[in-house]
TILORO-945669 format. One record per residue (C-alpha): residue number from 1; residue in one letter; x, y negated, z. Coordinates in nm, 4 decimals, decimal comma. Layout:
TILORO-945669
PT kolfi nuse        X        Y        Z
PT   NUM    A        X        Y        Z
...
This chain:
TILORO-945669
PT kolfi nuse        X        Y        Z
PT     1    M  -0,1037   0,4415   1,1968
PT     2    P   0,2051   0,2434   1,0926
PT     3    I   0,1657   0,0549   0,7663
PT     4    D   0,4412   0,2543   0,5933
PT     5    E   0,2554   0,5767   0,6692
PT     6    Q  -0,0742   0,4345   0,5439
PT     7    L   0,0876   0,3169   0,2212
PT     8    A   0,2513   0,6578   0,1734
PT     9    R  -0,0852   0,8255   0,2275
PT    10    W  -0,2577   0,6003  -0,0261
PT    11    H   0,0258   0,6682  -0,2707
PT    12    A  -0,0056   1,0448  -0,2220
PT    13    Y  -0,3810   1,0219  -0,2896
PT    14    G  -0,3213   0,8163  -0,6037
PT    15    Q  -0,4861   0,5032  -0,4653
PT    16    I  -0,1751   0,2873  -0,5140
PT    17    N   0,1472   0,3211  -0,7085
PT    18    Q   0,5104   0,2719  -0,6116
PT    19    Q   0,5054  -0,0836  -0,7471
PT    20    A   0,2307  -0,1716  -0,4949
PT    21    I   0,4410  -0,0338  -0,2094
PT    22    E   0,7435  -0,2349  -0,3243
PT    23    T   0,5314  -0,5484  -0,3628
PT    24    V   0,3953  -0,5132  -0,0098
PT    25    G   0,7531  -0,4785   0,1158
PT    26    R   0,8556  -0,8001  -0,0605
PT    27    V   0,5542  -0,9868   0,0786
PT    28    Q   0,6258  -0,8606   0,4305
PT    29    Q   0,9897  -0,9676   0,4011
PT    30    R   0,8927  -1,3109   0,2672
PT    31    L   0,6468  -1,3663   0,5514
PT    32    A   0,9123  -1,2806   0,8087
PT    33    V   1,2185  -1,4504   0,6622
PT    34    Y   1,0839  -1,7527   0,4752
PT    35    W   0,7700  -1,8320   0,6748
PT    36    G   0,8843  -1,7112   1,0174
PT    37    A   0,5829  -1,4856   1,0722
PT    38    D   0,5785  -1,2045   1,3242
PT    39    T   0,5034  -0,9210   1,0833
PT    40    S   0,4460  -0,6634   1,3556
PT    41    T   0,0928  -0,7857   1,4306
PT    42    P  -0,2338  -0,6177   1,3306
PT    43    Q  -0,3319  -0,9286   1,1318
PT    44    V  -0,0267  -0,8932   0,9091
PT    45    D  -0,1046  -0,5235   0,8651
PT    46    V  -0,4561  -0,6161   0,7488
PT    47    L  -0,3137  -0,8673   0,5005
PT    48    L  -0,0561  -0,6244   0,3635
PT    49    L  -0,3009  -0,3351   0,3376
PT    50    H  -0,5476  -0,5596   0,1585
PT    51    I  -0,2793  -0,6568  -0,0919
PT    52    A  -0,1950  -0,2907  -0,1502
PT    53    A  -0,5619  -0,1946  -0,1895
PT    54    S  -0,6153  -0,4890  -0,4227
PT    55    L  -0,3243  -0,3846  -0,6418
PT    56    G  -0,4649  -0,0319  -0,6523
PT    57    R  -0,8098  -0,1582  -0,7549
PT    58    I  -0,6630  -0,3859  -1,0206
PT    59    G  -0,4573  -0,0967  -1,1546
PT    60    R  -0,7768   0,1062  -1,1911
PT    61    G  -0,9563  -0,1834  -1,3613
PT    62    G  -1,1646  -0,2804  -1,0577
PT    63    C  -1,2146  -0,5874  -0,8445
PT    64    V  -1,4032  -0,6803  -0,5274
PT    65    S  -1,6875  -0,9294  -0,5077
PT    66    P  -1,5692  -1,2699  -0,3843
PT    67    L  -1,5627  -1,3568  -0,0176
PT    68    Y  -1,8900  -1,5003   0,1121
PT    69    Q  -1,9021  -1,8632  -0,0091
PT    70    P  -1,9600  -2,0275   0,3336
PT    71    M  -1,6483  -1,8511   0,4625
PT    72    Q  -1,4494  -1,9803   0,1664
PT    73    E  -1,5718  -2,3319   0,2423
PT    74    E  -1,4742  -2,2988   0,6089
PT    75    I  -1,1222  -2,2054   0,5035
PT    76    R  -1,0960  -2,4929   0,2538
PT    77    Q  -1,2189  -2,7425   0,5153
PT    78    A  -0,9785  -2,6252   0,7862
PT    79    P  -0,6973  -2,8609   0,8913
PT    80    M  -0,4461  -2,5835   0,8261
PT    81    F  -0,5646  -2,5213   0,4684
PT    82    P  -0,2576  -2,6891   0,3114
PT    83    Q  -0,0359  -2,4402   0,4994
PT    84    V  -0,2606  -2,1484   0,4011
PT    85    M  -0,2592  -2,2505   0,0347
PT    86    A   0,1171  -2,3069   0,0284
PT    87    M   0,1737  -1,9591   0,1702
PT    88    H  -0,0813  -1,8118  -0,0699
PT    89    L   0,0797  -1,9648  -0,3784
PT    90    D   0,4256  -1,8647  -0,2586
PT    91    L   0,3245  -1,5028  -0,1982
PT    92    L   0,1415  -1,4769  -0,5316
PT    93    E   0,4786  -1,5379  -0,6979
PT    94    L   0,5959  -1,2038  -0,5547
PT    95    I   0,3083  -1,0073  -0,7058
PT    96    P   0,3875  -0,8767  -1,0556
PT    97    V   0,0276  -0,8716  -1,1832
PT    98    S  -0,2437  -1,1314  -1,2257
PT    99    I  -0,4775  -1,1330  -0,9247
PT   100    P  -0,8457  -1,2124  -0,9928
PT   101    E  -0,9952  -1,5062  -0,8016
PT   102    A  -1,2306  -1,2735  -0,6106
PT   103    E  -0,9361  -1,0727  -0,4758
PT   104    Q  -0,7516  -1,3956  -0,3970
PT   105    S  -1,0413  -1,5107  -0,1802
PT   106    Y  -0,9615  -1,2262   0,0605
PT   107    F  -0,5887  -1,3031   0,0494
PT   108    L  -0,6746  -1,6581   0,1550
PT   109    A  -0,9011  -1,5324   0,4344
PT   110    N  -0,6264  -1,3072   0,5674
PT   111    L  -0,3676  -1,5845   0,5475
PT   112    Y  -0,6092  -1,8214   0,7204
PT   113    A  -0,6435  -1,5716   1,0059
PT   114    L  -0,2651  -1,5322   1,0182
PT   115    V  -0,2048  -1,9085   1,0330
PT   116    R  -0,4659  -1,9436   1,3073
PT   117    E  -0,3006  -1,6617   1,5020
PT   118    Q   0,0606  -1,7744   1,4539
PT   119    H   0,0344  -2,1478   1,3816
PT   120    Q   0,2963  -2,2382   1,6419
PT   121    R   0,5402  -1,9807   1,5115
PT   122    L   0,5143  -2,0341   1,1351
PT   123    L   0,7439  -2,2731   0,9590
PT   124    P   0,5724  -2,5787   0,8116
PT   125    A   0,4685  -2,5583   0,4508
PT   126    K   0,7495  -2,6924   0,2380
PT   127    N   0,5150  -2,7724  -0,0480
PT   128    A   0,1762  -2,8077   0,1171
PT   129    V  -0,1162  -2,8152  -0,1218
PT   130    N  -0,4087  -3,0411  -0,0307
């Protein structure tokens, strides 16, 4: 199912609001235009749907448990972590609500997978964070 249809379905069921849909659109645009990502891949869909679901949970007062600690460590130790973190911090600026650390751990995991998948396509981090 195309991401727009899934977002519309979640909106119709009251799982996300219009602001979440607009935020996902801004993130998708930023990934494509600023970072040079191919946003037509399943990995980007997973990232965007996770952001939408996260915004829905936050709006309902919920939050996920953090990503398994060894996986977080693997991401932090990866050579591409500065790129992942730069993208993460950049994309957080587009999200109009505060995102709990536990939710952010999954954003990082999805961005890590995206960078691994598209490392040769993505533009270098302009402000890499070590």
